[in-house]
Structure formats: structure tokens, C-alpha cells
C-alpha positions in Angstrom: 35.1 -11.5 -27.8 32.1 -13.8 -26.4 33.6 -13.4 -22.6 34.3 -9.6 -22.9 30.1 -9.0 -24.5 28.8 -10.8 -21.6 30.5 -9.1 -18.9 28.9 -6.4 -19.9 25.8 -7.0 -20.2 26.2 -8.4 -16.0 26.9 -5.2 -15.6 24.4 -3.6 -17.1 21.7 -5.9 -15.8 23.4 -5.3 -12.4 22.9 -1.3 -13.0 19.6 -1.9 -13.9 18.2 -3.6 -11.6 20.3 -1.4 -9.2 18.6 1.5 -10.8 14.7 0.3 -11.2 14.7 -0.9 -7.6 13.3 1.8 -6.5 10.0 0.5 -5.1 11.6 -1.7 -2.9 13.9 0.9 -1.5 11.2 2.2 -1.1 9.2 0.1 1.0 12.6 -0.5 3.0 12.8 3.2 3.8 9.4 3.8 4.5 9.1 1.6 7.4 12.4 2.4 8.7 11.5 5.9 8.8 8.5 4.9 10.6 10.1 2.9 13.1 12.3 5.1 14.1 11.4 9.2 13.7 7.8 8.3 12.3 5.9 9.7 9.4 4.1 12.9 8.7 0.6 11.3 8.3 -3.3 11.7 8.2 -5.1 8.7 10.1 -8.6 8.8 9.4 -11.5 6.1 10.7 -14.8 5.8 8.8 -18.1 4.5 9.3 -19.6 2.2 7.1 -21.3 5.3 5.4 -17.9 6.4 4.9 -18.5 9.2 7.0 -15.2 10.5 9.0 -15.0 9.6 12.9 -11.8 10.5 13.3 -8.8 12.6 11.6 -5.7 13.2 13.0 -2.2 14.6 11.5 0.9 14.3 12.9 4.5 14.8 12.0 5.8 11.9 14.3 3.4 9.0 13.4 4.3 5.2 13.6 1.4 2.3 12.8 2.1 -0.5 14.3 0.0 -4.2 15.4 -0.5 -4.4 19.2 1.2 -7.4 20.2 0.2 -7.3 23.6 -3.5 -8.7 22.0 -1.5 -11.5 20.0 -3.4 -14.4 21.5 -3.2 -18.5 21.3 -4.9 -20.9 19.5 -6.7 -24.0 22.7 -3.7 -26.0 21.8 -1.4 -23.3 22.4 0.7 -24.2 19.5 0.4 -20.8 17.2 -0.7 -17.1 17.6 -3.1 -15.2 16.1 -2.4 -11.9 15.2 -3.6 -9.2 17.0 -5.9 -6.9 15.0 -5.1 -4.3 16.9 -3.3 -1.1 15.7 -0.4 0.7 18.1 -1.2 4.2 16.4 2.4 6.7 18.0 1.1 9.9 17.5 4.1 12.8 17.9 5.0 11.0 21.6 0.8 9.9 22.5 -0.6 6.4 21.8 -3.9 5.7 20.4 -5.1 2.7 20.5 -7.6 1.1 17.2 -9.3 -1.8 16.0 -12.4 -2.7 14.2 -13.8 0.2 11.6 -11.9 1.4 8.9 -8.5 3.4 8.4 -6.8 4.9 6.1 -2.8 6.6 6.9 -1.7 8.5 4.3 1.7 10.0 4.5 2.0 13.7 3.8 2.1 14.5 0.0 -0.3 11.8 -1.0 -3.5 13.5 -1.9 -7.5 11.7 -1.9 -8.6 12.2 -5.5 -12.7 11.2 -4.9 -13.6 14.7 -5.8 -11.9 14.5 -9.4 -12.0 10.6 -10.3 -15.2 8.6 -10.8 -15.1 5.8 -8.4 -17.6 3.6 -9.7 -16.4 1.4 -12.5 -17.2 -0.3 -15.7 -14.6 -1.8 -17.4 -15.1 -3.8 -21.0 -11.7 -5.2 -22.4 -11.5 -7.0 -25.5 -7.7 -7.0 -25.4 -6.3 -10.8 -25.6 -3.1 -11.5 -23.3 -1.7 -14.8 -21.7 -2.3 -14.2 -17.9 0.9 -16.1 -16.6 2.8 -13.2 -18.6 0.7 -10.3 -17.3 1.1 -11.5 -13.2 4.9 -12.1 -14.1 5.3 -8.5 -15.8 3.0 -7.0 -12.9 5.3 -8.8 -10.1 8.2 -7.2 -11.7 6.8 -3.7 -12.0 5.9 -4.3 -8.5 9.6 -4.8 -7.1 11.1 -2.6 -9.4 9.7 -0.3 -10.8 6.6 0.3 -9.9 3.4 1.0 -12.1 0.7 3.8 -12.9 -2.3 2.4 -10.8 -4.8 3.8 -9.0 -6.6 2.8 -6.1 -10.1 2.9 -4.9 -10.8 2.2 -1.7 -14.1 1.1 -0.4 -15.6 1.1 3.0 -16.6 -2.5 4.8 -20.0 -2.5 3.3 -18.9 -0.8 -0.2 -19.2 2.5 0.5 -16.6 4.1 -1.2 -14.2 6.8 1.1 -10.7 6.9 -1.2 -8.8 7.2 -4.2 -5.2 7.4 -5.1 -3.3 7.4 -8.1 0.2 7.6 -9.3 2.7 6.7 -11.7 5.2 4.3 -9.5 2.8 2.3 -7.3 3.1 -1.1 -5.4 1.3 -2.5 -2.5 2.9 -5.2 -0.2 1.4 -6.9 3.5 2.3 -5.6 6.9 2.2 -7.2 10.2 -1.2 -6.3 10.5 -4.4 -8.8 9.9 -6.5 -7.6 7.3 -3.9 -4.3 6.1 -2.4 -3.3 3.3 0.5 -1.0 2.4 1.5 0.7 -0.2 4.3 3.2 -2.2 3.1 5.3 -3.9 5.5 7.9 -5.8 7.5 7.4 -3.0 4.9 8.1 -0.2 3.3 5.8 1.9 -0.2 4.9 2.0 -1.4 2.2 5.2 -5.1 0.5 4.2 -6.5 -1.1 7.2 -10.3 -3.3 7.1 -11.2 -2.1 4.0 -12.1 -3.1 0.7 -10.3 -2.0 -2.5 -9.4 -2.2 -6.2 -5.8 -1.9 -7.5 -6.3 -0.5 -10.8 -3.6 -0.4 -13.8 -4.3 3.3 -15.3 -3.9 1.7 -18.9 -7.3 -0.4 -18.4 -9.0 2.5 -17.0 -8.2 4.6 -19.7 -8.9 2.0 -22.3 -11.9 1.8 -20.9 
């Protein structure tokens, strides 16, 4: 009887992991689509005052590190990854380096006009930090969490605000960049300051 319950519990845990592994799957699918067919995205670059320099929208957008600009150390033993972006838009190439860049997949909305992009928090609740980090890491990988992302230029000027019910973030192969999956949509942030808040933290502040 005990073995039967253990077996059922094991099956249940496997089903939960499969069904809730959506964020990891979404990350994989977004990467696959970007590599092979591209994503419908809007790519914008900004100056330090948060003014848009370039704005481009395409149905087949892919962003990668331009490996031609990778360099080796003086000893020649280690390679420094290039910060130059190779951006493909509808079969055409754009090379970019330096200024802040945000690429948002179609369906992601900038909430700057709806959300105060300056935050003042005061939270009196107590918790165990290592438990919070464990919960956040699990949420990141399997569930995604309700989060708000506030993006700023390199001098701290607000650029954009995004929010979602299932948000996770991950490193990319481009230095000084971050990839995010927000409710199944891809957001790429390059050379920007940003803060990611749990929505509950903002709601209870």
C-alpha cells in the first residue's frame, strides 16, 4: 500500500514538473524561433536622456553577439565576448554597440504612462532570506512570477516599464544584456539599468 502511494506521489510530482515547466519551455521556444525564423519585435535604442535614437519593427528579428568582434587576452588563453550586436531584421543586418537598447516581442506593452516609474518601498514583513531566494529560483524556472520590470538608461533616466503574471529572466550570450520571458513573450535588454520587483512588493508598499 505504501509503495502504491509512493508511486502515485511520484507520478503526481512528475506531472507537476512537466505542466509547470512552462517558463523554461518558453525560453527554449523563444530562442529556437529567434534562431530559425525570427520574432516579430520592435527594437529601440536610446540616448542617456531616454530619447529614442532608432526605432525599428520587423516580422523576422534575431539578435545575437557578433562573434567577429570577440577578442583574446594578451596571453591568448581566454576570449572576451564582444559587446557588438548582430541584429537581423527581415533579411537585413543592423550592427549596434554602446547605447541602451530594448527589443520587445509583439504583444508586450510599455506601461510607462500607466505605472509610476519611481518607487519608494517600506516593508515590515519578516522572512528567511534563503527561503525567499529558493522560492524565487523555483518560481523562475518552473512557474514564472508576477513581476514588474522598470528599465532605465545608463544614467538612471526611466525608459520603459513592463509587467506580467509569469515573468522569468535569464542570461544571454551578449555581455551586459538580459533576456526575459513575460507571459510567453520575449524581452531583450542591452546596456540598461533595470530593477525587477515582485508585484506583491509594489502592491503592499
